[in-house]
TIGUFI-194884 format. One record per residue (C-alpha): chain; y, z, x. Coordinates in Angstrom, 1 decimal, decimal comma, padded with zeros to 4 digits. Each point is the difference from the previous one (the first is absolute). Last residue first. Layout:
residues N
(A (Y Z X)),
...
***
This chain:
residues 470
(A (-060,9 -037,7 032,9)),
(A (001,5 -001,1 003,3)),
(A (002,3 -002,4 -001,8)),
(A (001,2 002,8 -002,3)),
(A (000,9 002,1 003,0)),
(A (001,9 -002,9 001,6)),
(A (001,8 -000,7 -003,3)),
(A (001,0 003,7 -000,4)),
(A (001,1 000,2 003,7)),
(A (002,3 -003,0 -000,5)),
(A (001,5 001,2 -003,3)),
(A (000,7 003,5 001,1)),
(A (-000,9 002,1 -003,0)),
(A (002,1 000,3 -003,2)),
(A (003,2 001,2 -001,5)),
(A (002,4 -001,7 -002,4)),
(A (003,3 001,8 000,3)),
(A (002,3 000,7 -002,8)),
(A (003,7 -000,7 -000,8)),
(A (001,4 000,7 -003,5)),
(A (002,1 -002,2 -002,2)),
(A (002,3 000,6 -002,9)),
(A (001,0 -001,3 -003,4)),
(A (-001,0 -003,7 000,5)),
(A (001,2 -001,9 -003,0)),
(A (-002,3 -002,9 -001,0)),
(A (-002,7 001,3 -002,3)),
(A (002,3 001,0 -002,8)),
(A (-001,7 003,4 000,0)),
(A (001,5 000,8 003,5)),
(A (-002,0 -000,8 003,1)),
(A (-000,9 002,6 002,6)),
(A (-000,4 -001,4 003,5)),
(A (-002,7 000,8 002,6)),
(A (000,7 -001,2 003,5)),
(A (-002,8 -000,1 002,7)),
(A (000,2 000,3 003,7)),
(A (-003,1 -001,2 002,0)),
(A (-003,3 001,2 001,4)),
(A (-002,2 -002,5 001,8)),
(A (-001,0 -003,7 -000,4)),
(A (-002,1 000,1 -003,1)),
(A (-000,4 -003,5 -001,6)),
(A (-003,7 -000,4 000,3)),
(A (-000,7 003,5 -001,0)),
(A (001,9 -000,3 -003,2)),
(A (003,0 002,4 -000,3)),
(A (000,0 002,5 -002,8)),
(A (002,9 002,0 -001,5)),
(A (-001,0 002,6 -002,6)),
(A (002,6 001,6 -002,3)),
(A (-000,9 003,3 -001,6)),
(A (002,3 001,0 -002,9)),
(A (002,2 003,0 -000,7)),
(A (002,2 -000,1 -003,2)),
(A (003,3 001,7 -000,6)),
(A (002,0 001,1 -003,0)),
(A (003,6 000,0 -001,1)),
(A (-001,0 -002,3 -002,8)),
(A (-003,7 -001,1 000,3)),
(A (-001,2 -002,1 002,9)),
(A (-002,1 -003,2 -000,4)),
(A (-001,3 -001,4 003,3)),
(A (-000,7 -003,7 000,1)),
(A (-003,2 -001,6 -001,3)),
(A (-001,4 -001,2 003,3)),
(A (001,6 002,7 002,2)),
(A (-003,1 001,7 001,4)),
(A (-001,1 -002,7 002,5)),
(A (001,8 -001,9 002,7)),
(A (-001,4 -002,8 002,0)),
(A (000,7 -001,1 003,6)),
(A (001,0 -002,9 002,3)),
(A (002,8 000,8 002,4)),
(A (002,7 -002,1 001,5)),
(A (002,8 002,5 -001,0)),
(A (-001,0 002,7 -002,3)),
(A (001,2 000,3 -003,6)),
(A (-001,1 002,1 -003,0)),
(A (000,8 000,0 -003,7)),
(A (-000,2 003,0 -002,3)),
(A (000,5 -000,3 -003,7)),
(A (001,9 002,2 -002,5)),
(A (-000,6 000,7 -003,7)),
(A (002,7 002,2 -001,5)),
(A (000,0 002,6 -002,8)),
(A (003,6 000,9 -000,9)),
(A (002,3 002,9 000,9)),
(A (000,5 -001,2 003,6)),
(A (-000,9 001,7 003,3)),
(A (-003,5 -001,6 000,2)),
(A (-001,8 001,3 003,2)),
(A (-002,7 -002,1 001,6)),
(A (-002,4 001,7 002,5)),
(A (-002,1 -002,3 002,1)),
(A (-003,1 001,3 001,7)),
(A (-001,2 -002,2 002,8)),
(A (-003,4 -001,3 001,2)),
(A (-000,5 -002,3 002,9)),
(A (-003,0 -002,4 000,3)),
(A (-001,3 -002,1 002,9)),
(A (-002,4 -002,9 -000,5)),
(A (-002,8 -001,3 -002,2)),
(A (-002,8 001,3 002,2)),
(A (001,6 003,4 -000,3)),
(A (002,5 002,2 001,7)),
(A (002,2 002,7 -001,5)),
(A (003,5 001,2 001,1)),
(A (001,9 003,2 000,6)),
(A (-003,1 002,1 -000,8)),
(A (000,7 002,8 -002,5)),
(A (003,1 000,7 -002,0)),
(A (001,6 -003,0 -001,7)),
(A (003,0 -001,5 001,8)),
(A (003,3 000,7 -001,6)),
(A (002,4 -002,3 -002,0)),
(A (002,8 001,4 -002,1)),
(A (001,8 -001,8 -002,7)),
(A (003,2 000,7 -002,0)),
(A (001,4 -001,4 -003,2)),
(A (003,4 -000,6 -001,6)),
(A (001,5 -000,1 003,4)),
(A (002,8 002,0 001,6)),
(A (002,0 -002,1 002,5)),
(A (003,4 000,9 -001,5)),
(A (-001,0 003,7 000,3)),
(A (-000,4 -000,4 003,8)),
(A (003,4 -001,7 000,2)),
(A (001,6 002,8 -002,0)),
(A (-001,7 002,7 002,0)),
(A (001,1 -001,5 003,3)),
(A (003,6 -000,5 -001,3)),
(A (000,2 003,6 -001,3)),
(A (-001,3 001,4 003,3)),
(A (002,3 -002,1 002,0)),
(A (003,0 000,8 -002,2)),
(A (-000,6 003,7 000,3)),
(A (-000,4 -000,3 003,8)),
(A (003,3 -001,9 000,2)),
(A (001,8 002,4 -002,3)),
(A (-001,2 003,0 002,1)),
(A (001,2 -001,6 003,2)),
(A (003,3 -001,1 -001,5)),
(A (000,6 003,4 -001,5)),
(A (-000,9 001,7 003,3)),
(A (002,4 -002,2 002,0)),
(A (003,1 000,5 -002,1)),
(A (001,6 -001,5 -003,1)),
(A (001,5 002,5 -002,4)),
(A (002,3 001,6 002,4)),
(A (002,2 002,9 -001,2)),
(A (003,5 000,5 001,3)),
(A (000,9 003,5 001,1)),
(A (001,5 002,8 -002,0)),
(A (-002,7 002,5 000,8)),
(A (-001,4 -000,4 -003,5)),
(A (-000,2 -003,7 000,6)),
(A (-001,8 000,5 003,3)),
(A (-002,5 002,3 -001,7)),
(A (-000,5 -002,7 -002,6)),
(A (001,2 000,3 -003,6)),
(A (-001,2 000,9 -003,5)),
(A (002,3 002,8 -001,1)),
(A (000,9 003,7 000,1)),
(A (003,8 000,4 000,0)),
(A (-000,1 -003,3 -001,9)),
(A (002,2 000,7 -002,9)),
(A (003,7 000,5 000,4)),
(A (001,5 003,3 -001,3)),
(A (001,1 000,7 -003,6)),
(A (-001,8 003,4 000,1)),
(A (-002,2 -001,0 -002,9)),
(A (-000,7 -003,4 001,6)),
(A (-000,9 001,7 003,3)),
(A (-002,5 002,2 -001,7)),
(A (-001,7 -002,9 -001,7)),
(A (000,0 -002,0 003,2)),
(A (-001,8 002,9 001,7)),
(A (-002,8 000,1 -002,5)),
(A (-000,3 -003,8 -000,1)),
(A (-000,3 -000,1 003,8)),
(A (-002,3 003,0 000,2)),
(A (-002,5 -001,7 -002,4)),
(A (000,1 -003,1 002,3)),
(A (-003,8 -000,2 000,3)),
(A (000,0 -000,7 003,8)),
(A (-003,2 001,9 000,7)),
(A (001,7 002,6 002,2)),
(A (-002,7 002,3 001,5)),
(A (000,2 -001,6 003,4)),
(A (003,6 001,1 000,3)),
(A (003,3 -001,8 000,6)),
(A (002,9 002,5 000,1)),
(A (000,7 003,6 -000,9)),
(A (002,0 -001,1 -003,0)),
(A (-003,1 -001,4 -001,6)),
(A (-001,2 003,6 -000,8)),
(A (-003,7 -000,3 -000,6)),
(A (-002,0 001,1 -003,1)),
(A (-002,5 -002,9 -000,1)),
(A (001,0 -001,1 -003,5)),
(A (003,7 000,5 000,7)),
(A (002,0 000,9 -003,1)),
(A (000,9 003,6 001,0)),
(A (000,8 -001,0 003,6)),
(A (002,6 -002,5 -001,0)),
(A (001,5 002,5 -002,4)),
(A (000,6 002,4 002,9)),
(A (003,5 000,7 -001,3)),
(A (001,3 000,0 003,6)),
(A (003,4 -001,4 -001,1)),
(A (-000,4 -003,1 002,2)),
(A (003,3 -001,9 000,0)),
(A (001,2 001,5 003,3)),
(A (002,4 002,9 000,5)),
(A (003,7 000,3 000,5)),
(A (000,7 001,6 -003,3)),
(A (-002,2 002,3 -002,1)),
(A (-000,4 -000,3 -003,7)),
(A (-003,1 -002,3 000,3)),
(A (-001,8 002,8 001,8)),
(A (-001,2 -000,7 003,5)),
(A (-001,7 -002,4 002,5)),
(A (001,5 -001,0 003,3)),
(A (-001,1 -002,7 -000,1)),
(A (-000,6 -002,6 -002,7)),
(A (001,9 -003,0 001,3)),
(A (-001,1 000,0 003,5)),
(A (-003,5 001,2 -001,0)),
(A (-000,6 -003,0 -002,2)),
(A (-003,5 001,0 -001,3)),
(A (-002,8 -002,5 000,3)),
(A (-002,5 -002,1 -001,9)),
(A (-001,4 -002,6 002,2)),
(A (000,6 -003,7 000,8)),
(A (-001,1 -000,8 003,5)),
(A (002,7 -000,6 002,6)),
(A (-000,7 003,1 002,1)),
(A (-003,7 -000,9 000,3)),
(A (-003,0 -000,1 -002,2)),
(A (-003,7 -000,8 000,5)),
(A (-001,1 002,2 002,8)),
(A (001,8 003,2 -001,0)),
(A (-000,8 -000,7 -003,6)),
(A (-003,8 000,0 000,6)),
(A (-000,2 003,7 -000,8)),
(A (001,1 -000,7 -003,5)),
(A (-002,7 -002,6 -000,5)),
(A (-002,9 002,3 001,1)),
(A (-000,7 001,3 -003,6)),
(A (-002,0 003,2 000,1)),
(A (002,4 003,0 000,6)),
(A (003,5 -000,8 -001,2)),
(A (-000,6 -002,8 -002,4)),
(A (-003,2 001,5 -001,5)),
(A (001,6 003,4 000,1)),
(A (002,6 -001,3 -002,5)),
(A (-002,4 000,3 -002,9)),
(A (-003,0 002,3 000,8)),
(A (000,0 001,8 -003,4)),
(A (000,2 -002,1 -003,1)),
(A (000,4 -003,4 001,5)),
(A (-002,7 000,4 002,7)),
(A (-002,3 002,2 -002,0)),
(A (000,0 -002,4 -002,9)),
(A (-000,6 -003,1 002,2)),
(A (-002,9 001,8 001,7)),
(A (-001,4 001,1 -003,4)),
(A (000,3 -003,5 -001,5)),
(A (-001,7 -001,5 003,0)),
(A (-002,8 002,4 -000,2)),
(A (-000,5 -000,6 -003,8)),
(A (000,4 -003,7 000,4)),
(A (-002,6 -000,1 002,9)),
(A (-002,4 002,1 -002,0)),
(A (000,1 -002,3 -003,0)),
(A (-000,3 -003,0 002,3)),
(A (-003,2 001,5 001,5)),
(A (-001,3 001,2 -003,4)),
(A (000,1 -003,5 -001,4)),
(A (-002,8 000,1 -002,6)),
(A (-000,1 003,8 000,0)),
(A (003,7 000,1 -001,0)),
(A (-001,1 -001,5 -003,4)),
(A (001,9 -003,1 -000,9)),
(A (003,5 -000,3 -001,5)),
(A (001,7 000,5 003,4)),
(A (-002,3 -002,4 001,7)),
(A (000,6 -002,8 -002,5)),
(A (003,8 000,6 000,2)),
(A (-000,2 -000,2 003,8)),
(A (-002,0 -003,2 -000,3)),
(A (002,6 -001,5 -002,3)),
(A (002,9 001,2 002,3)),
(A (-001,4 -001,5 003,3)),
(A (-002,5 001,6 002,4)),
(A (002,0 000,5 003,2)),
(A (003,6 000,0 -001,1)),
(A (-001,2 001,9 -003,1)),
(A (-001,0 003,0 002,2)),
(A (003,7 000,5 000,9)),
(A (000,9 -000,2 -003,7)),
(A (-002,6 002,7 -000,7)),
(A (001,4 002,2 002,8)),
(A (003,6 -000,4 -001,2)),
(A (-001,1 001,0 -003,6)),
(A (-002,0 002,9 001,3)),
(A (003,1 001,3 001,9)),
(A (002,1 -000,5 -003,2)),
(A (-002,4 002,1 -002,0)),
(A (-000,2 002,6 002,9)),
(A (003,8 000,4 -000,1)),
(A (000,1 000,2 -003,7)),
(A (-002,5 002,9 000,1)),
(A (001,9 001,5 002,9)),
(A (003,2 000,1 -002,0)),
(A (-001,6 001,3 -003,2)),
(A (-002,0 002,7 001,9)),
(A (003,1 001,0 002,0)),
(A (002,3 000,2 -003,0)),
(A (-002,5 001,9 -002,1)),
(A (-000,8 002,5 002,7)),
(A (003,6 000,6 000,9)),
(A (001,0 000,7 -003,6)),
(A (-003,0 002,2 -000,8)),
(A (000,6 002,3 003,0)),
(A (-001,0 -000,6 003,6)),
(A (002,8 001,9 001,6)),
(A (003,2 -002,0 000,9)),
(A (000,7 -000,8 003,6)),
(A (-001,1 -003,7 -000,3)),
(A (001,8 -000,2 -003,4)),
(A (003,3 001,0 001,6)),
(A (-000,4 -002,7 002,5)),
(A (-000,7 -002,5 -002,8)),
(A (003,0 001,2 -002,0)),
(A (002,3 -000,4 003,0)),
(A (-001,3 -003,5 000,8)),
(A (000,4 -001,2 -003,6)),
(A (-002,4 000,5 -002,9)),
(A (-003,7 000,8 -000,1)),
(A (-001,3 -002,7 -002,4)),
(A (002,4 -002,9 000,4)),
(A (000,7 000,8 003,6)),
(A (-003,7 000,0 000,8)),
(A (-000,5 -003,3 -001,8)),
(A (002,9 -001,6 001,9)),
(A (-001,5 001,5 003,2)),
(A (-003,3 -001,7 -000,7)),
(A (001,2 -003,4 -000,9)),
(A (003,1 -001,2 001,9)),
(A (000,1 002,3 003,0)),
(A (-003,7 000,4 000,6)),
(A (-001,2 -003,4 -001,1)),
(A (002,6 -002,1 001,9)),
(A (000,2 002,3 003,0)),
(A (-003,8 000,0 000,6)),
(A (-000,3 -003,6 -000,9)),
(A (002,5 -000,9 002,8)),
(A (002,7 -002,4 -001,4)),
(A (003,5 001,5 000,0)),
(A (000,2 003,0 002,3)),
(A (-002,9 -000,7 002,3)),
(A (000,5 -003,8 000,2)),
(A (003,8 000,4 000,6)),
(A (-000,9 002,0 003,1)),
(A (002,3 -001,8 002,4)),
(A (001,7 -003,2 -001,2)),
(A (-000,1 -002,4 003,0)),
(A (-002,6 001,6 002,3)),
(A (-002,0 001,2 -003,0)),
(A (000,1 -003,4 -001,7)),
(A (-001,2 -001,7 003,1)),
(A (-002,8 002,6 000,6)),
(A (-001,1 -000,3 -003,6)),
(A (-000,1 -003,8 000,3)),
(A (-001,9 000,5 003,3)),
(A (-002,7 001,9 -001,9)),
(A (-000,1 -002,4 -002,9)),
(A (-000,5 -002,9 002,4)),
(A (-002,7 001,9 001,8)),
(A (-001,8 000,7 -003,2)),
(A (000,2 -003,6 -001,2)),
(A (-000,9 -001,5 003,4)),
(A (-003,1 002,2 000,3)),
(A (-000,9 -000,5 -003,6)),
(A (-000,6 -003,6 000,8)),
(A (-003,2 001,0 001,7)),
(A (-001,1 001,1 -003,5)),
(A (-000,8 -003,6 -000,9)),
(A (-003,8 000,4 000,5)),
(A (000,0 002,8 -002,6)),
(A (001,2 -002,6 -002,5)),
(A (003,6 -000,5 -000,9)),
(A (001,5 -001,3 -003,3)),
(A (003,7 -000,8 -000,2)),
(A (001,6 000,2 -003,4)),
(A (002,2 003,0 000,7)),
(A (-002,5 001,7 002,3)),
(A (-003,7 -000,1 -001,0)),
(A (-002,6 001,6 002,3)),
(A (-003,7 -000,7 -000,3)),
(A (-002,7 002,0 001,8)),
(A (-002,0 000,5 -003,2)),
(A (000,2 003,8 000,0)),
(A (003,4 -000,1 001,7)),
(A (001,7 -001,9 -002,8)),
(A (003,6 000,6 001,2)),
(A (001,9 -001,4 -003,0)),
(A (003,7 -000,5 000,2)),
(A (001,5 -002,5 -002,5)),
(A (-003,0 000,5 -002,2)),
(A (-002,5 -002,9 -000,1)),
(A (-000,2 -003,2 -001,9)),
(A (002,4 -002,0 002,0)),
(A (002,6 002,7 -000,3)),
(A (-000,5 002,7 -002,6)),
(A (002,5 002,9 -000,2)),
(A (-001,6 003,3 -001,1)),
(A (-001,0 001,3 003,5)),
(A (003,6 -000,6 001,2)),
(A (001,8 001,7 -002,9)),
(A (-000,3 003,7 000,8)),
(A (001,0 -000,3 003,6)),
(A (002,8 -002,5 -000,9)),
(A (001,3 002,4 -002,7)),
(A (-000,1 002,8 002,5)),
(A (002,1 -002,1 002,4)),
(A (002,5 -000,9 -002,7)),
(A (000,2 003,7 -001,0)),
(A (000,7 000,9 003,6)),
(A (002,7 -002,7 000,3)),
(A (001,8 001,2 -003,1)),
(A (-000,3 003,6 001,2)),
(A (001,4 -001,0 003,5)),
(A (002,8 -001,8 -001,8)),
(A (001,1 003,0 -001,9)),
(A (-000,4 002,4 002,9)),
(A (002,0 -002,2 002,2)),
(A (003,0 -000,2 -002,3)),
(A (000,0 003,7 -001,1)),
(A (-001,9 002,8 -001,6)),
(A (-001,7 003,0 001,6)),
(A (-002,7 002,4 -001,0)),
(A (-000,5 003,1 002,2)),
(A (-002,8 000,0 002,4)),
(A (-002,6 002,7 -000,5)),
(A (-001,7 000,6 003,3)),
(A (-002,9 002,3 000,5)),
(A (000,2 001,9 003,3)),
(A (-003,5 000,4 001,4)),
(A (-000,6 003,2 001,9)),
(A (000,7 000,5 003,8)),
(A (001,8 003,3 -000,3)),
(A (003,3 -001,8 000,6)),
(A (-000,6 -002,3 -002,8)),
(A (-001,4 -003,5 000,5)),
(A (001,3 -003,1 -002,0)),
(A (003,0 -000,9 002,2)),
(A (-001,9 -000,1 003,2)),
(A (001,9 001,9 002,8)),
(A (002,6 -000,9 002,6)),
(A (001,8 -002,6 -002,2)),
(A (001,0 002,9 -002,2)),
(A (000,0 000,4 -003,8)),
(A (002,2 002,6 -001,6)),
(A (-001,5 003,4 -000,8)),
(A (003,2 001,8 001,1)),
(A (003,0 -002,2 000,4)),
(A (000,6 -001,6 003,4)),
***
């Protein structure tokens, strides 16, 4: 092994004295780099666009935490609908498991926000200002003269501006673009909490992309450590064809492998590893080493693919299996989560209703009869003011309901709480019974949803005996 080359036995970003080794990956061009950049720009475009795209009167993704309303591509969820998030999150989790078992760490290399912003925004800016990898390493060692100060101030100033932009867009997902603009053009004193949040978030993003960088993947993110549980010998990874590449040596020598030991694959790696040493936790599957090696092979008129996407079985010359027990299990769990969420979303209603018994005594007695008091909360999840009515039903019971005579008018995306009183005349009281309350749509016919309640009261026989004694 050449001096200062990475080793699987030690972290790639720690020097022998224990200090941090800052990485400056060389730029690379090629098939995968081009398509990764196009895909990254598409993802950034989606991130920027979603708060601007209106669907059913709301942004495509709007998590209105303040009002406990969540809008997702035209679907509106109230806080009472958050139980669906269980199926959504588990479905996403098993989708990631399935993709990892099948395609390895394609998420890390192609779609993770850390990779997308670091490789396709911040490092592009850094290369534009400070030059290629050799120039950046030289600048690190250079004394703090005017050139270094100007370059570092300009670079970090642009870095912080982009970090603030990312933080503001993130906040827009929770308050909407118009409200964000209003807050930005108002005094910080009026919304000091949001101002402080954006400043802290911008600072964290800036420190992450300007300094912490690959350490987030190597130290904090647990996904790389889950590889041993999620992948097997048939999972697609980036690997080095040792049979073809070894023994390494100069291109002018004979009876050697195709690897000329140029270390170009190491120079372009964003985590600083040597892929020729085998599968490693630090590999994020970005394919930089593939493009770098293919470029060298093309110059030497040798076949591409010395480093390539393949399975460990494929690299060993064995047949790769796409269908295997773990992929079936993950796919089944993914489909179950997706189906459960889809069925739940199909049952979403334009309004919601909750019924709770009012605090205090469970029931009230009078000469007229027995009275139960409930609090009814009606939530309007549409963009228009709606007037709803509540109807009740109880089998073989005689009773009256008060509190719903004029209907319940609820503003757009708002809620109203009304008391509803159910009274049973003394002569018709026969004991407690189940009660159904239904929410009627403004058309007066469609039942949006029903809730079960219990009408409580004393034992009918004992109450009559007690009343007779009096």
